[in-house]
Structures are given as structure tokens and as C-alpha cells.
C-alpha positions as CSV (number, residue, x, y, z in Angstrom):
1,M,0.0,0.0,0.0
2,A,1.3,3.5,-0.9
3,H,0.8,6.7,1.1
4,F,0.6,10.3,0.0
5,E,0.2,13.4,2.1
6,F,-0.3,17.1,1.2
7,S,-0.8,20.0,3.6
8,S,-1.2,23.7,3.3
9,I,-2.4,26.7,5.3
10,I,-5.8,28.0,4.2
11,S,-6.7,31.7,4.9
12,A,-10.0,30.9,6.6
13,T,-11.2,29.6,9.9
14,R,-11.4,25.9,10.4
15,N,-15.2,26.0,10.4
16,Q,-15.3,28.0,7.1
17,T,-12.7,25.6,5.5
18,F,-14.5,22.5,6.6
19,D,-17.9,23.8,5.5
20,Y,-16.6,24.6,2.0
21,V,-14.5,21.4,1.5
22,S,-17.1,19.1,2.9
23,N,-19.8,20.5,0.6
24,I,-20.0,18.0,-2.3
25,N,-21.2,20.7,-4.6
26,S,-17.8,22.4,-4.2
27,L,-16.0,19.5,-5.7
28,P,-16.0,20.6,-9.3
29,E,-14.6,24.0,-8.3
30,I,-12.0,22.5,-6.0
31,M,-10.5,20.1,-8.6
32,S,-8.0,21.2,-11.2
33,A,-9.3,22.5,-14.5
34,D,-8.2,19.3,-16.4
35,H,-10.6,17.2,-14.4
36,K,-14.3,17.5,-15.3
37,I,-16.3,16.4,-12.3
38,E,-20.0,15.4,-12.6
39,L,-22.1,14.2,-9.7
40,T,-24.0,11.1,-10.9
41,S,-25.9,10.5,-7.7
42,P,-27.7,13.0,-5.4
43,V,-26.0,13.9,-2.1
44,T,-27.7,16.3,0.2
45,K,-25.1,16.6,3.0
46,L,-22.1,14.5,3.9
47,K,-22.2,12.4,7.0
48,K,-21.0,9.0,8.1
49,G,-22.4,6.4,5.8
50,S,-23.2,8.8,3.0
51,E,-22.5,7.3,-0.5
52,Y,-22.2,9.1,-3.8
53,E,-20.8,8.6,-7.2
54,I,-19.0,11.0,-9.4
55,K,-17.9,10.8,-13.1
56,I,-14.4,12.1,-13.6
57,T,-13.3,12.9,-17.1
58,R,-9.7,13.7,-17.9
59,M,-8.0,13.7,-21.3
60,G,-11.2,12.4,-22.8
61,I,-11.4,9.3,-20.6
62,S,-14.2,9.0,-18.1
63,V,-14.4,6.8,-15.0
64,L,-17.1,6.4,-12.4
65,W,-15.9,6.7,-8.9
66,G,-18.1,5.5,-6.0
67,I,-17.3,7.0,-2.6
68,V,-18.5,6.0,0.9
69,I,-18.0,8.3,3.9
70,E,-16.5,6.1,6.6
71,E,-15.9,8.8,9.3
72,F,-17.2,12.3,9.6
73,E,-16.3,14.6,12.5
74,P,-17.5,18.1,11.8
75,N,-14.6,20.7,11.7
76,E,-12.1,17.9,12.5
77,F,-11.9,15.4,9.6
78,V,-13.6,13.4,6.9
79,R,-12.5,9.9,5.8
80,D,-13.9,8.4,2.7
81,R,-13.2,5.1,0.8
82,Q,-13.6,4.3,-2.8
83,S,-16.3,1.7,-3.3
84,H,-15.6,1.4,-7.0
85,G,-13.3,3.3,-9.3
86,P,-9.8,3.5,-10.8
87,F,-7.8,2.3,-7.7
88,A,-7.5,-1.1,-6.1
89,L,-7.7,0.8,-2.8
90,W,-8.3,4.5,-2.0
91,V,-8.8,5.9,1.4
92,H,-8.8,9.7,1.7
93,T,-8.7,11.5,5.0
94,Q,-9.0,15.3,5.2
95,K,-7.9,16.8,8.5
96,F,-8.7,20.4,9.6
97,E,-6.6,22.0,12.3
98,D,-6.5,25.5,13.7
99,H,-3.5,27.5,12.6
100,G,-3.9,30.9,14.3
101,E,-6.8,32.5,12.4
102,S,-6.2,30.1,9.5
103,T,-6.5,26.4,8.9
104,L,-4.0,23.7,8.4
105,L,-5.6,21.4,5.8
106,T,-4.0,18.0,5.4
107,D,-5.0,15.4,2.8
108,L,-3.8,11.8,3.6
109,I,-4.2,9.2,1.0
110,E,-3.7,5.4,1.3
111,Y,-3.9,3.8,-2.0
112,D,-3.0,0.8,-4.2
113,V,-3.0,0.8,-7.9
114,P,-4.4,-2.1,-9.9
115,F,-2.4,-4.4,-12.3
116,G,0.2,-5.8,-9.9
117,L,3.8,-5.1,-10.9
118,L,2.8,-3.0,-13.9
119,G,0.6,-0.8,-11.6
120,K,3.5,-0.4,-9.2
121,L,5.7,0.8,-12.1
122,A,3.0,3.2,-13.2
123,D,2.8,4.5,-9.6
124,D,6.6,5.1,-9.5
125,I,6.6,6.9,-12.9
126,F,3.2,8.7,-13.0
127,V,0.6,8.3,-10.3
128,R,2.5,9.7,-7.3
129,R,3.6,12.8,-9.3
130,D,0.1,13.2,-10.6
131,L,-1.3,13.1,-7.1
132,G,1.1,15.9,-6.1
133,G,-0.2,18.1,-8.9
134,I,-3.8,17.3,-8.3
135,F,-3.6,18.1,-4.6
136,R,-1.5,21.2,-5.1
137,H,-4.2,22.5,-7.5
138,R,-6.9,21.4,-5.1
139,H,-5.4,23.4,-2.2
140,Q,-4.7,26.4,-4.4
141,N,-8.4,26.4,-5.5
142,I,-9.6,26.1,-1.9
143,Q,-7.3,29.0,-0.9
144,S,-8.5,31.0,-3.9
145,H,-12.1,30.5,-2.8
146,F,-11.4,32.4,0.4
147,T,-9.0,35.1,-1.0
148,S,-10.8,36.0,-4.3
149,P,-13.4,38.8,-4.2
150,R,-16.1,36.3,-5.0
151,G,-15.1,33.8,-2.3
152,A,-14.3,36.5,0.3
153,S,-17.8,38.0,-0.1
154,A,-19.5,34.6,-0.1
155,S,-17.6,33.5,3.1
156,P,-16.9,36.4,5.4
157,K,-14.1,36.0,7.9
């Protein structure tokens, strides 16, 4: 099993950051521009046991990704697990910690790629670097939500 971690400081309170990131409707805005995200199942509000499915399209290839919320502690963390999708294993934990008047946001990923040795080679060459880019963009987009005029007016500090 492989592990990946990415952290950054978000210029918003922990409550504001959690509310924005845990709103499933924010997902298309949070992801990088080269990922088209489409919710294929209705989700009203995330909580432990919630299940939803998204269609991710990138480079003209679409994949359905089923997600189950395993743990949900408001303003603390969210842990989800892939029920079906591109990985053999995908467990994603988002942690929210106070950092002065800002938030330390940490994404922890435990994952396995399919296809045995060939998958491990792909992980070494491509997957790990790609995750770094995806989560860097994700954190930049979350930060932009709170620092852009549109986001700052939508989420007062």
C-alpha cells in the first residue's frame, strides 16, 4: 500500500474551510481544470455512511468513482473510501486543524494501484507525481475561494 500526504495553510477559519471542502457541490470548483467532475448521484449533505458517485473525465477518458464516507467529525476530519473506481484501494482522510486564524488542511491518501507489478511501475513513474499536482491545485483552489473577491464575499471572515 502506498501513502501520499499534502498539507497547506488556508486563509480561513477551520469552520469555514470545513464547510466549503465538505460540501460535495464544491468538488467541481476545488478540482484542477483538467478534471471535469460530474455528480451522478444525489447527495444532500455528507455524514458518516453517505454514499455518492462522481464521473471524472480527464484527457477524454471518463471513469465512475463511488465514494463512501467512513468517518465524519465536523470541523475535524472526513474519511472516505472508494467503493468502486480506478484504484485497487483508495482511502482519503482530510484533516482540519487551527493554525492561528487560518486552517492547516491536510489530505492523507492510502492507495493501491491495480495491475500488480505494472501498476507499481505506473505508480513510480506517473501516479505519485500526478497526485502531487492534483492536490497542489486542489489546495490552491480552496485558498482562492477564500481570497478571491467572489469567495471573500461569499464566506466572510
